[in-house]
C-alpha positions as CSV (number, residue, x, y, z in Angstrom):
1,M,-3.3,7.4,3.6
2,Q,-2.7,3.6,2.0
3,M,-3.1,3.3,-1.9
4,R,-4.6,0.1,-2.6
5,R,-7.4,-2.2,-3.3
6,F,-8.1,-3.9,0.0
7,S,-8.6,-7.5,0.1
8,P,-9.9,-10.1,3.1
9,L,-9.6,-8.5,6.7
10,W,-9.7,-5.0,5.8
11,L,-11.4,-4.1,8.9
12,S,-8.7,-5.6,11.6
13,V,-5.6,-4.7,9.4
14,I,-5.7,-1.2,9.8
15,I,-2.1,0.0,10.0
16,I,-1.7,2.1,7.2
17,V,1.4,0.6,4.8
18,C,3.2,1.1,1.6
19,C,5.6,-0.9,0.1
20,L,9.3,-1.7,-0.5
21,P,11.7,-3.4,-3.1
22,A,10.3,-6.9,-2.9
23,W,13.5,-8.1,-0.7
24,A,14.0,-5.6,1.6
25,Q,10.2,-5.4,3.1
26,I,9.3,-6.3,6.6
27,R,6.5,-8.1,5.4
28,S,9.1,-10.0,4.3
29,R,7.3,-12.4,1.5
30,P,7.5,-15.9,2.4
31,F,9.7,-17.2,-0.6
32,T,12.0,-15.4,-3.2
33,W,12.0,-16.5,-7.0
34,T,15.5,-17.3,-8.4
35,A,16.3,-14.9,-11.5
36,D,15.7,-18.1,-14.0
37,G,12.3,-18.4,-12.4
38,L,12.5,-22.2,-12.2
39,S,13.0,-22.7,-8.0
40,Y,12.7,-20.4,-5.0
41,T,14.1,-19.9,-1.4
42,K,12.7,-19.0,1.6
43,V,13.9,-19.2,5.3
44,K,13.7,-22.5,6.9
45,D,14.7,-23.7,10.5
46,G,16.4,-20.3,10.7
47,G,18.7,-21.3,7.4
48,I,17.6,-20.7,3.9
49,I,16.4,-23.4,1.3
50,K,15.9,-23.7,-2.3
51,V,12.9,-25.5,-3.3
52,D,12.0,-26.6,-7.1
53,P,8.0,-26.0,-7.2
54,K,7.3,-28.9,-9.4
55,T,8.7,-31.4,-7.0
56,G,8.5,-29.9,-4.0
57,T,12.4,-31.1,-3.4
58,E,14.4,-28.6,-1.0
59,T,18.0,-28.0,-1.3
60,V,19.9,-26.8,1.7
61,L,21.8,-23.6,0.8
62,I,22.9,-21.9,4.4
63,K,22.2,-23.9,7.6
64,K,21.2,-22.0,11.0
65,E,24.5,-23.3,12.1
66,Q,26.5,-21.0,9.6
67,L,24.7,-17.7,10.6
68,V,26.6,-17.9,14.2
69,P,28.8,-14.3,14.0
70,A,32.0,-15.1,15.2
71,G,32.8,-14.4,19.1
72,S,28.9,-14.3,19.8
73,T,27.2,-16.4,22.4
74,G,26.2,-18.8,19.4
75,K,23.1,-17.4,18.5
76,A,22.7,-17.8,14.9
77,L,21.0,-14.3,13.0
78,L,17.4,-14.5,12.1
79,P,17.2,-13.2,8.4
80,A,14.3,-10.6,8.0
81,A,14.9,-10.4,4.7
82,Y,17.8,-11.7,2.3
83,E,19.6,-11.0,-1.1
84,F,21.8,-13.5,-3.1
85,S,24.2,-11.8,-5.4
86,A,23.9,-12.4,-8.8
87,D,26.8,-15.3,-8.7
88,N,25.2,-16.9,-5.6
89,T,28.6,-16.6,-4.1
90,R,27.3,-14.1,-1.3
91,L,24.4,-13.5,0.5
92,L,23.4,-10.4,2.3
93,I,21.4,-10.8,5.2
94,F,19.1,-7.9,6.8
95,T,18.3,-8.7,10.5
96,N,17.8,-7.0,13.9
97,T,15.2,-4.6,12.5
98,A,13.9,-1.2,13.7
99,R,10.6,0.1,12.7
100,V,10.9,3.7,10.8
101,W,7.3,4.9,10.4
102,R,5.3,1.7,8.7
103,Y,8.2,-1.1,8.5
104,N,11.3,-2.4,10.3
105,T,13.1,-1.0,7.6
106,R,16.4,0.0,9.6
107,G,18.5,-2.8,11.0
108,D,21.8,-4.7,10.6
109,Y,23.7,-6.3,7.6
110,W,25.9,-9.3,7.4
111,V,27.5,-10.9,4.6
112,Y,27.8,-14.8,4.1
113,D,30.6,-15.7,2.0
114,M,29.4,-18.9,0.4
115,P,32.8,-20.2,-0.9
116,T,34.4,-19.7,2.4
117,G,31.7,-19.5,4.9
118,K,33.1,-16.0,6.2
119,L,30.1,-13.9,8.2
120,T,30.9,-10.3,7.9
121,Q,29.0,-7.4,9.5
122,A,28.3,-4.7,6.7
123,G,28.8,-1.2,8.1
124,R,30.0,-2.2,11.5
125,S,31.6,1.0,12.6
126,R,27.9,2.6,12.3
127,P,25.3,2.7,15.1
128,A,23.5,-0.7,15.7
129,Q,20.6,-0.7,14.0
130,S,21.5,2.3,11.8
131,L,21.4,0.8,8.1
132,M,18.8,0.7,5.6
133,F,18.2,-0.5,2.3
134,A,22.0,-1.9,1.8
135,K,22.2,-3.9,-1.4
136,L,25.2,-5.9,-3.3
137,S,27.1,-4.4,-6.4
138,P,25.9,-6.1,-9.5
139,D,29.5,-7.8,-9.3
140,G,29.0,-8.9,-5.6
141,K,31.9,-7.8,-4.6
142,R,30.7,-4.2,-3.0
143,V,27.6,-3.3,-0.7
144,A,25.8,-0.1,-0.2
145,Y,23.8,1.3,2.3
146,V,22.1,4.2,3.9
147,S,23.0,5.2,7.3
148,E,21.9,8.4,9.2
149,K,20.4,10.4,5.8
150,N,24.2,9.6,4.5
151,I,25.3,6.7,1.6
152,Y,28.1,4.7,2.2
153,W,29.7,1.8,0.1
154,E,32.3,-1.1,2.0
155,D,34.8,-3.3,0.0
156,L,33.9,-6.9,0.7
157,A,37.1,-7.8,0.4
158,S,39.1,-5.0,2.8
159,G,36.6,-4.2,4.8
160,R,37.1,-0.7,3.6
161,S,34.0,1.4,4.2
162,T,33.5,4.8,2.4
163,Q,31.3,7.8,3.1
164,L,29.8,9.0,-0.3
165,T,27.6,11.9,0.7
166,L,28.2,14.1,3.5
167,D,25.8,16.7,3.8
168,G,23.1,14.1,5.6
169,T,20.9,15.5,8.5
170,R,17.4,14.8,9.8
171,K,15.9,17.5,7.2
172,L,18.4,16.9,4.1
173,I,18.1,13.1,3.1
174,N,20.2,10.6,1.2
175,G,19.5,7.9,-0.1
176,T,15.8,7.6,1.7
177,F,13.0,9.9,1.7
178,D,10.9,11.9,3.7
179,W,7.5,11.1,5.6
180,V,5.2,11.8,2.9
181,Y,6.8,10.4,0.0
182,E,7.1,7.3,1.9
183,E,3.1,7.5,2.7
184,E,1.8,8.3,-0.4
185,F,4.5,7.3,-3.2
186,G,5.4,4.3,-1.3
187,C,9.2,5.4,-1.6
188,R,11.4,4.3,0.7
189,D,14.7,2.6,-1.0
190,G,16.3,5.9,-2.2
191,F,19.4,4.8,-4.6
192,R,20.4,2.3,-7.0
193,W,23.8,0.5,-8.3
194,S,24.5,1.4,-12.0
195,P,24.3,-2.0,-14.4
196,D,28.2,-2.0,-14.4
197,G,28.3,-1.3,-10.5
198,S,30.5,1.5,-11.1
199,R,28.0,4.4,-9.9
200,I,25.1,5.2,-7.8
201,A,22.1,7.0,-8.7
202,F,20.3,8.6,-5.6
203,W,17.3,10.8,-4.7
204,Q,18.0,13.5,-2.5
205,V,15.2,15.0,-0.4
206,D,15.7,18.6,1.0
207,A,12.8,18.8,3.9
208,N,14.5,22.0,5.4
209,K,12.0,24.0,3.8
210,I,9.2,21.8,5.3
211,R,7.8,22.6,8.4
212,D,7.6,20.1,11.4
213,Y,4.8,18.5,13.1
214,Y,5.4,18.2,16.6
215,M,4.5,14.9,18.5
216,L,4.6,14.7,22.2
217,N,5.8,11.8,24.5
218,T,4.4,12.1,27.3
219,T,4.4,8.9,28.9
220,D,8.3,7.6,28.8
221,S,9.6,9.4,31.0
222,N,8.9,11.8,33.7
223,Y,9.1,15.3,31.6
224,S,7.7,15.2,28.0
225,R,9.6,14.7,24.6
226,I,9.1,16.3,21.7
227,I,9.3,14.6,18.3
228,P,9.2,16.3,15.0
229,V,7.7,15.1,11.7
230,E,8.7,17.0,8.5
231,Y,5.1,16.9,7.4
232,P,4.2,19.3,4.4
233,K,0.2,20.1,5.1
234,V,-2.4,20.7,2.2
235,G,-1.2,24.2,0.8
236,E,2.4,23.7,1.4
237,P,4.6,23.3,-1.4
238,P,6.4,20.0,-1.9
239,S,9.9,19.0,-0.7
240,P,12.4,19.9,-3.3
241,V,13.8,16.5,-4.2
242,R,16.8,16.0,-6.7
243,I,18.5,12.9,-8.4
244,G,22.4,12.6,-8.3
245,V,24.9,10.1,-9.5
246,I,27.9,9.3,-7.9
247,T,31.0,7.8,-9.1
248,I,32.3,5.3,-6.9
249,A,36.0,5.8,-7.6
250,T,36.4,9.1,-7.3
251,G,32.7,10.3,-4.8
252,V,32.0,12.8,-7.8
253,I,28.1,13.8,-7.7
254,R,26.4,14.9,-10.9
255,W,23.3,16.4,-10.1
256,M,20.5,15.5,-12.7
257,G,19.1,19.2,-14.7
258,I,15.3,18.2,-15.0
259,D,13.5,20.6,-15.6
260,G,10.6,22.3,-13.3
261,D,10.4,24.0,-10.0
262,P,11.6,21.3,-7.7
263,Q,8.9,22.8,-4.8
264,Q,6.2,22.0,-8.0
265,H,6.8,18.6,-8.7
266,Y,7.4,15.1,-7.4
267,L,10.0,12.4,-9.0
268,P,8.4,9.3,-7.5
269,R,10.1,6.9,-9.7
270,M,13.7,6.6,-11.3
271,E,15.7,3.5,-12.5
272,W,18.6,3.0,-14.6
273,A,18.1,2.5,-18.2
274,G,21.5,1.6,-19.3
275,T,24.9,2.4,-18.3
276,N,25.2,6.1,-18.9
277,E,21.4,6.8,-18.8
278,L,18.4,7.3,-16.2
279,V,14.7,6.9,-16.7
280,V,12.6,9.4,-14.3
281,Q,8.7,9.9,-13.7
282,Q,7.8,13.9,-12.9
283,L,4.6,14.5,-11.8
284,D,3.1,18.0,-11.5
285,R,2.1,19.3,-7.8
286,K,-1.3,18.4,-8.9
287,Q,-0.8,15.2,-9.9
288,Q,-2.3,15.5,-13.2
289,E,0.9,15.8,-15.5
290,S,3.1,13.1,-16.0
291,K,6.3,13.3,-17.6
292,L,9.2,10.2,-18.5
293,I,12.4,11.6,-18.8
294,Y,16.0,10.4,-19.7
295,C,19.1,11.9,-17.9
296,N,22.4,11.7,-19.0
297,V,24.4,10.9,-16.0
298,N,27.7,11.6,-17.8
299,D,26.8,15.7,-18.3
300,G,23.3,15.5,-16.2
301,S,21.0,16.8,-19.2
302,S,17.8,15.2,-19.6
303,R,15.2,15.3,-22.1
304,T,11.2,14.5,-22.0
305,F,10.3,11.3,-24.4
306,Y,7.1,10.6,-23.1
307,A,3.7,12.7,-21.4
308,E,0.3,12.3,-20.7
309,N,-2.2,14.3,-18.7
310,D,-5.7,14.2,-16.9
311,D,-7.5,16.1,-15.6
312,A,-8.2,14.8,-12.4
313,W,-5.0,12.7,-11.8
314,V,-2.8,10.3,-13.4
315,D,-1.7,7.3,-11.3
316,I,1.4,5.9,-10.2
317,K,3.1,2.7,-10.5
318,S,2.7,1.7,-6.6
319,R,-1.2,2.0,-7.5
320,W,-1.1,-0.6,-10.2
321,N,1.6,-2.7,-9.2
322,D,1.1,-4.0,-5.7
323,D,2.3,-0.8,-4.0
324,D,5.7,-1.3,-5.2
325,P,6.8,1.8,-7.1
326,T,10.3,0.2,-8.1
327,G,11.6,-1.4,-11.4
328,W,11.1,-0.6,-14.5
329,E,9.0,-3.3,-17.2
330,W,11.7,-3.4,-20.4
331,I,11.5,-5.6,-23.3
332,S,13.0,-6.3,-26.5
333,K,16.7,-5.9,-24.7
334,G,15.6,-2.7,-23.8
335,Q,14.2,-1.3,-26.8
336,E,11.0,-0.9,-25.7
337,F,8.8,-0.7,-22.1
338,L,5.3,-1.5,-20.7
339,W,3.4,1.3,-19.3
340,V,-0.1,1.4,-17.7
341,S,-2.3,4.4,-18.6
342,E,-6.1,5.2,-17.7
343,K,-5.8,7.6,-20.7
344,D,-8.8,5.9,-22.8
345,G,-10.8,6.1,-19.7
346,W,-9.9,2.3,-18.4
347,R,-6.8,0.9,-16.7
348,H,-4.9,-0.5,-19.4
349,I,-1.4,-2.0,-20.6
350,Y,0.9,0.0,-23.5
351,R,3.3,-1.3,-25.2
352,I,6.0,1.9,-25.6
353,S,9.3,2.3,-27.9
354,R,12.4,3.4,-25.9
355,D,12.2,6.8,-27.6
356,G,8.2,7.0,-26.6
357,K,7.3,7.7,-30.0
358,K,5.8,4.7,-30.8
359,E,2.8,3.0,-28.4
360,L,0.7,0.2,-28.9
361,L,-2.7,-0.8,-26.5
362,L,-2.4,-4.2,-25.4
363,T,-5.3,-4.5,-23.0
364,N,-8.1,-3.1,-25.6
365,G,-11.4,-3.3,-23.9
366,K,-14.0,-1.4,-21.3
367,Y,-11.9,-3.2,-18.7
368,D,-9.5,-2.3,-16.3
369,I,-6.6,-4.3,-15.4
370,E,-5.5,-4.3,-11.3
371,S,-2.0,-5.4,-11.8
372,L,0.7,-6.3,-14.0
373,K,2.2,-9.9,-12.6
374,A,4.4,-11.1,-15.2
375,I,6.3,-11.0,-18.6
376,D,6.9,-13.9,-20.7
377,E,8.8,-12.7,-24.0
378,T,9.3,-16.0,-25.1
379,G,5.6,-16.8,-25.5
380,N,5.2,-12.6,-26.3
381,M,2.5,-12.8,-23.4
382,V,2.1,-10.1,-20.5
383,Y,0.1,-11.6,-17.3
384,F,-2.2,-9.4,-15.2
385,T,-5.3,-9.5,-12.7
386,A,-8.3,-8.0,-13.7
387,S,-12.1,-8.8,-13.4
388,P,-14.1,-7.1,-16.4
389,A,-17.4,-8.6,-14.9
390,N,-17.5,-8.2,-11.7
391,A,-15.4,-5.4,-9.8
392,T,-15.6,-7.4,-6.7
393,Q,-13.5,-10.3,-7.9
394,L,-10.1,-10.7,-9.4
395,Y,-8.6,-13.2,-12.0
396,L,-5.5,-14.1,-13.9
397,Y,-5.8,-13.1,-17.8
398,R,-2.8,-12.8,-20.0
399,V,-2.7,-11.2,-23.5
400,K,-0.5,-11.8,-26.1
401,M,2.0,-8.5,-26.7
402,D,1.0,-7.7,-30.4
403,G,-1.6,-5.3,-29.9
404,K,-4.5,-7.4,-32.1
405,S,-5.3,-10.0,-29.8
406,A,-8.2,-10.1,-27.2
407,A,-7.0,-11.0,-23.5
408,E,-8.0,-14.6,-22.1
409,M,-8.7,-15.5,-18.6
410,V,-6.1,-18.1,-17.0
411,S,-7.9,-18.7,-14.2
412,P,-10.6,-21.4,-13.4
413,A,-13.8,-19.9,-14.7
414,A,-15.5,-22.7,-12.0
415,L,-14.0,-21.1,-9.0
416,A,-15.6,-17.5,-8.8
417,G,-14.1,-14.6,-5.8
418,T,-10.5,-13.5,-5.9
419,H,-7.4,-15.1,-7.0
420,E,-3.9,-13.6,-6.0
421,Y,-1.0,-14.9,-8.0
422,N,3.0,-14.7,-7.0
423,V,4.4,-15.5,-10.9
424,S,7.8,-16.4,-11.1
425,P,10.4,-14.5,-13.8
426,G,9.5,-15.3,-17.5
427,A,5.9,-16.9,-16.1
428,R,7.0,-20.9,-15.9
429,F,5.4,-21.3,-12.4
430,A,3.3,-19.8,-10.0
431,Q,1.9,-19.5,-6.2
432,H,-1.9,-19.5,-7.0
433,G,-4.2,-18.5,-4.0
434,F,-8.1,-18.4,-4.1
435,S,-10.7,-17.5,-1.9
436,N,-14.5,-16.2,-2.0
437,Y,-16.8,-15.3,0.9
438,K,-17.5,-18.7,1.4
439,T,-14.5,-20.1,0.4
440,P,-11.3,-19.8,3.1
441,N,-8.0,-19.2,1.6
442,V,-6.4,-21.8,-0.4
443,S,-3.4,-22.0,-2.2
444,E,-1.2,-24.6,-4.4
445,W,1.7,-24.2,-6.8
446,I,0.8,-24.0,-10.7
447,T,2.7,-24.4,-13.9
448,L,1.8,-22.0,-16.7
449,P,0.9,-21.1,-19.4
450,D,-1.2,-24.3,-18.8
451,H,-2.4,-23.5,-14.7
452,K,-2.4,-27.0,-14.0
453,P,-1.4,-27.8,-10.6
454,V,2.2,-29.2,-10.4
455,N,0.5,-32.1,-7.9
456,A,-3.0,-33.2,-8.2
457,S,-3.0,-34.1,-4.6
458,M,-2.2,-31.0,-3.1
459,S,-4.3,-28.7,-5.7
460,I,-6.9,-26.1,-4.6
461,A,-9.6,-28.2,-6.1
462,S,-8.6,-30.9,-3.5
463,K,-8.3,-28.3,-0.4
464,I,-11.8,-26.1,-1.0
465,R,-14.2,-26.3,1.9
466,T,-17.0,-24.3,1.2
467,E,-19.2,-23.2,4.4
468,N,-22.5,-22.1,4.9
469,N,-22.5,-18.7,5.9
470,T,-24.9,-15.6,6.1
471,I,-23.3,-13.6,3.3
472,E,-24.9,-12.2,0.3
473,Y,-23.2,-9.9,-2.1
474,T,-26.2,-7.4,-3.8
475,Q,-26.2,-4.3,-5.6
476,V,-28.0,-1.4,-4.8
477,T,-29.2,1.3,-7.3
478,T,-29.8,5.0,-5.1
479,E,-32.3,7.6,-6.1
480,D,-29.7,9.2,-7.9
481,G,-29.2,6.5,-10.4
482,V,-26.0,5.2,-8.9
483,T,-25.8,1.4,-8.6
484,L,-23.0,0.4,-5.9
485,D,-21.9,-2.7,-5.1
486,A,-22.5,-4.1,-1.4
487,W,-22.3,-7.1,0.9
488,I,-24.6,-7.9,3.8
489,N,-23.7,-10.3,6.5
490,K,-26.8,-11.5,8.1
491,P,-27.1,-12.5,11.8
492,R,-27.2,-16.0,12.8
493,N,-30.6,-17.2,13.1
494,F,-32.1,-14.7,11.2
495,D,-36.2,-14.6,11.5
496,P,-37.0,-11.9,8.4
497,S,-40.3,-11.1,10.5
498,K,-38.3,-9.5,13.0
499,K,-36.2,-6.4,13.5
500,Y,-32.5,-6.6,13.6
501,P,-29.9,-3.4,14.3
502,V,-27.4,-2.7,11.6
503,L,-23.6,-1.8,11.8
504,F,-22.3,-0.4,8.3
505,A,-18.7,-0.2,7.6
506,I,-17.2,2.3,5.5
507,Y,-13.9,3.6,4.1
508,G,-15.3,5.3,0.9
509,E,-11.9,7.2,-0.2
510,P,-9.7,6.8,-3.1
511,A,-7.6,4.8,-1.1
512,A,-9.5,1.6,-0.2
513,S,-12.6,-0.3,-1.6
514,T,-13.9,-2.6,1.0
515,V,-16.6,-4.8,-1.1
516,G,-14.6,-7.6,-2.6
517,D,-15.1,-11.1,-2.7
518,S,-12.9,-12.7,-0.4
519,Y,-13.2,-14.7,2.9
520,G,-13.2,-12.9,6.0
521,N,-14.0,-10.1,4.2
522,Q,-17.4,-9.3,5.7
523,D,-16.7,-9.6,9.2
524,N,-16.1,-7.1,12.1
525,N,-12.7,-8.1,13.9
526,M,-12.8,-5.0,16.3
527,Y,-16.4,-6.4,18.2
528,A,-15.0,-8.6,21.4
529,G,-17.6,-11.4,20.7
530,D,-19.6,-12.8,18.5
531,I,-21.3,-10.0,16.7
532,S,-23.3,-12.5,14.4
533,G,-24.5,-14.3,17.5
534,D,-25.4,-11.1,19.2
535,G,-28.1,-10.4,16.2
536,Y,-26.5,-7.6,14.1
537,F,-26.7,-7.0,10.4
538,Q,-23.1,-6.1,9.3
539,I,-23.0,-4.2,5.6
540,S,-20.2,-2.4,3.4
541,I,-21.0,-0.4,0.1
542,D,-18.6,1.0,-2.1
543,N,-19.3,4.1,-3.3
544,R,-17.9,5.7,-6.2
545,G,-14.5,7.3,-5.9
546,T,-13.2,4.1,-4.6
547,P,-10.5,2.5,-6.5
548,S,-13.2,-0.4,-7.7
549,L,-12.3,-1.9,-11.5
550,K,-15.1,0.0,-12.9
551,G,-13.1,2.8,-15.0
552,A,-11.3,5.8,-14.8
553,A,-14.8,7.9,-14.4
554,W,-15.9,6.1,-11.6
555,R,-12.6,6.2,-9.6
556,K,-12.2,10.2,-10.6
557,A,-16.0,11.0,-9.8
558,I,-14.5,12.2,-6.8
559,Y,-12.3,14.6,-7.6
560,R,-12.7,17.9,-5.6
561,K,-15.8,16.0,-4.1
562,I,-14.5,14.2,-1.1
563,G,-16.4,14.9,2.1
564,T,-19.5,15.3,-0.7
565,L,-19.8,12.8,-3.4
566,N,-18.7,9.6,-1.8
567,V,-21.1,10.5,1.6
568,R,-23.9,10.8,-0.6
569,D,-23.4,7.5,-2.6
570,Y,-23.0,5.7,0.8
571,A,-25.6,7.0,2.3
572,M,-28.3,6.7,-0.4
573,G,-27.0,3.4,-0.9
574,A,-27.7,2.7,3.1
575,K,-31.1,4.5,2.5
576,K,-32.3,2.2,-0.5
577,L,-31.2,-1.0,2.0
578,L,-33.5,0.2,4.8
579,A,-36.4,1.3,3.0
580,D,-36.4,-2.4,0.8
581,R,-35.4,-4.7,3.6
582,P,-38.0,-4.3,6.5
583,Y,-36.1,-6.4,8.6
584,L,-33.1,-3.8,9.1
585,D,-34.3,-1.6,12.0
586,R,-34.0,2.1,11.1
587,D,-34.0,2.9,14.5
588,R,-30.7,1.0,15.5
589,V,-28.5,2.1,12.4
590,A,-24.8,2.0,13.0
591,V,-21.4,3.3,11.4
592,W,-17.9,2.7,11.9
593,G,-14.3,3.5,10.2
594,W,-10.8,4.1,10.3
595,S,-8.5,6.7,9.1
596,G,-10.7,7.7,5.6
597,G,-13.5,5.6,7.2
598,G,-13.2,7.9,10.4
599,S,-14.1,10.6,8.3
600,S,-16.9,9.3,6.2
601,T,-18.4,7.8,9.4
602,L,-18.3,11.6,11.2
603,H,-19.9,12.9,7.9
604,L,-22.9,10.3,7.7
605,L,-22.9,11.0,11.2
606,F,-23.5,14.6,10.6
607,Q,-24.5,14.6,7.7
608,Y,-27.4,12.3,7.5
609,P,-28.6,11.8,11.2
610,D,-32.1,10.6,10.3
611,I,-30.4,7.6,8.8
612,F,-27.3,6.8,11.0
613,K,-27.9,7.0,14.9
614,T,-24.5,5.8,16.3
615,G,-21.0,6.2,14.6
616,I,-17.6,4.8,15.8
617,S,-14.8,7.1,14.2
618,V,-11.1,6.1,14.2
619,A,-8.0,8.2,13.7
620,A,-10.4,10.3,11.3
621,V,-9.0,13.6,9.3
622,G,-11.7,15.7,10.8
623,N,-10.3,18.9,8.7
624,Q,-8.9,18.2,5.3
625,L,-7.0,21.4,5.4
626,N,-4.5,19.5,8.1
627,Y,-3.7,16.5,6.1
628,D,-0.5,15.9,3.6
629,N,-0.3,17.7,0.6
630,I,0.7,14.9,-1.7
631,Y,-2.7,12.9,-1.1
632,Q,-5.1,15.5,-0.3
633,E,-4.1,17.7,-3.3
634,R,-4.1,14.7,-5.8
635,Y,-7.7,14.1,-5.1
636,M,-8.9,17.7,-4.2
637,G,-6.9,20.5,-6.2
638,L,-5.0,22.9,-4.3
639,P,-6.6,25.2,-1.4
640,Q,-4.9,28.4,-3.1
641,E,-7.3,27.5,-6.3
642,N,-10.6,25.9,-4.6
643,R,-10.3,26.3,-0.6
644,E,-14.1,26.1,-0.6
645,D,-14.3,22.5,-1.5
646,F,-12.0,21.4,1.1
647,V,-13.8,23.1,3.7
648,K,-17.3,21.6,2.3
649,G,-15.7,18.4,2.1
650,S,-14.5,18.6,5.7
651,P,-16.1,16.6,8.7
652,I,-15.8,19.7,11.2
653,T,-17.6,21.8,9.3
654,Y,-21.0,19.7,10.2
655,A,-19.6,18.8,13.5
656,K,-23.0,21.7,14.9
657,N,-25.3,18.9,13.2
658,L,-24.7,16.1,15.4
659,K,-27.7,14.6,17.0
660,G,-26.7,11.0,17.3
661,H,-24.1,8.9,19.3
662,L,-20.3,9.4,18.8
663,L,-17.5,7.4,20.1
664,Y,-14.2,9.1,18.8
665,I,-10.8,7.4,19.2
666,H,-7.7,8.9,18.1
667,G,-3.6,7.8,18.9
668,T,-1.7,10.6,20.4
669,G,1.2,9.5,18.6
670,D,-0.8,9.2,15.2
671,D,2.2,10.7,12.6
672,N,-0.5,9.9,9.7
673,V,-3.5,11.5,10.8
674,H,-2.2,14.3,13.8
675,Y,-4.1,14.0,16.8
676,S,-4.5,17.7,16.5
677,N,-7.7,16.5,14.0
678,A,-9.4,14.9,17.2
679,E,-8.6,18.1,19.5
680,A,-9.9,20.5,16.6
681,L,-13.0,18.4,16.3
682,L,-13.6,18.1,19.8
683,N,-13.6,22.2,20.2
684,E,-16.3,22.6,17.3
685,L,-18.6,19.9,19.4
686,I,-18.1,21.4,22.3
687,K,-18.8,24.7,20.7
688,Y,-22.2,23.4,19.6
689,N,-22.6,21.8,23.1
690,K,-22.8,18.2,21.4
691,M,-22.5,15.3,23.7
692,F,-20.0,12.4,22.5
693,Q,-17.6,10.0,23.9
694,F,-13.9,10.3,23.4
695,M,-10.7,7.6,24.2
696,A,-6.9,9.0,23.2
697,Y,-4.7,6.3,23.3
698,P,-1.1,7.8,24.6
699,N,1.5,7.3,21.9
700,R,-0.2,5.3,19.9
701,S,0.3,5.6,16.3
702,H,-1.9,5.6,13.2
703,G,-2.8,1.6,13.9
704,I,-3.3,1.8,17.5
705,F,-1.7,-1.1,18.4
706,E,1.7,-0.3,20.4
707,G,1.3,-1.4,24.1
708,Q,0.2,-4.1,26.1
709,G,-3.5,-4.6,26.2
710,T,-4.3,-1.9,23.8
711,R,-5.9,-3.9,21.1
712,E,-8.0,-6.1,23.9
713,H,-9.1,-2.1,25.3
714,L,-10.1,-0.8,22.1
715,A,-12.1,-3.5,21.0
716,N,-14.2,-3.8,24.2
717,L,-14.1,-0.1,24.3
718,F,-15.6,-0.4,20.6
719,T,-18.1,-3.4,21.7
720,T,-19.6,-2.1,24.7
721,F,-20.4,1.6,22.6
722,L,-21.4,-0.4,20.1
723,R,-23.8,-2.8,22.6
724,Q,-25.4,0.7,24.8
725,Y,-26.3,3.0,21.9
726,C,-27.1,0.4,18.7
727,A,-28.8,-2.4,21.3
728,P,-28.2,-6.1,19.8
729,G,-30.8,-8.9,19.2
730,A,-33.6,-9.2,17.3
731,R,-37.2,-7.2,18.2
């Protein structure tokens, strides 16, 4: 399941996604900062331009006509992503992409030589659309890539290609990752050039010991086709992972000797720490101990230099850095680095010496940072997002890296809501976006550190359009003494003397929070029609265990209690709102959710039938023992030690209690939450003679979006069921 604090439109953007290195993401960023942070590049009119953010002046770097391969039909390459060499003499283009699980990370790569204008395909001897994560060497003279689970490098002058790993198979994976590392750690790009370009460090994942889950494609031919997915279920040991370093000149691989059983540990991060050294993060299987390790690439020796522990779990970089696990925040010419930890109960930034012996807390106080945004070493500042006073909002802050200073809010205090930033290297410029529940998204270019618009006529202040709407943000304190954030979207033409149906939206697990003060976060795009005009109240609540910026105790209260603590919090919050607001019709209360939210929906319907009368559950984990080991063991422990918590926290345990109306929806091609979850739950409902409605979408994945007419059908199904069993309109 995804690991993120959701922003606007989470209810409609359901596909579970993680992150790639910035330039290689299929969710290609609209622009890429230049290394000096003074300009940015982007695709425009099929070519690539450079833009000065201060003046808006555009300079054409590559014209569309220059991206037409020789001997082709005249059709130019369409860049999905691109990378310039360090000296800007070569351009690497990713195109003709194909989907691998979440993103289109597989495709073709071409190199454009700027001085000569020559366009050459990289890996042209490999099958079409088979290259992954290609990247230029530091000197720009070579390119390396993964193809069919092996790593290759290619000399750009001669075109000669060399295969560096020879043992890659479907389940012995070089330079990229298996399903679960990709899904739960955001790990996809699995190799790194050394700073001098003489070596490549890479991950090798041995999934041969991991059992396959077999999906069945029954629609694309007359005979069904088996699709195996290496998928370690809860209780199964992790895939053994090791890190090797290949010397380009000889092809010799040196394996790093990292202590610990590979089947009881994870290696979610690895970067070069110098020409002859790697820095690696290792987690134990429970993800309660994190070690930072230096590896000598010449002899493979390793040493731990920094460690931390937690009684629940230790978060990794993909949680606090925009879902991107790559990179290392070195400062002081590599003699120190920045690190984020929750060890004092709050998510804080620390300055740590290279040897790990000295550390300095930079963001002192009872508040969480959300993401580390930029480092300005010249000004001795680090920029980050946080919201100390209101966990539903988000602002840009900065603090001096001296360990003595208080953090300073950089975002305009008058603009209350959610601020997002893409900050340039060195923190000279940033693209600034803003919205709140009544202000549609607006953006501007700003200078830093003064946070002034580069063009007053194009500033956010000149673009803001405030809407009159029916949304209310509130807090509710339950009978257990827990205070929860919530939003309420009232129907249009609301009359407090009448009673209205209520649709609750839930996620409820550690992967997402839903109560964010941003535009579009308070409506349901699954509804085929005007849900507000049809007289529905819409409500969402954030229970304990969601990744809100309320401290580690809030987030980790759910440890070993998914399906119990979070579900009770939500139910008691709903109960309180229904009791305090007589215009909410307690006989017409529905709830819906997707993935973890689908599981929470089942729990609410099964465990609290006196509150929730109708439920729509999509792609739910019906039994926690069916989900993957990295996610479920992180938050629940090991079933070998506390199996009763998994049973107690699984919806299937309570299926016999169904009293209300249930619509359950699942895609048969769901590689994330397997379709077997649905069939096991259906069997349990059938066993107890419980009546329900069920829709299986053939070959659709976790996002249920593939195929002509799918989303329209899904919306109509959702709407018809809701209107039938939780009737619209005031009474």
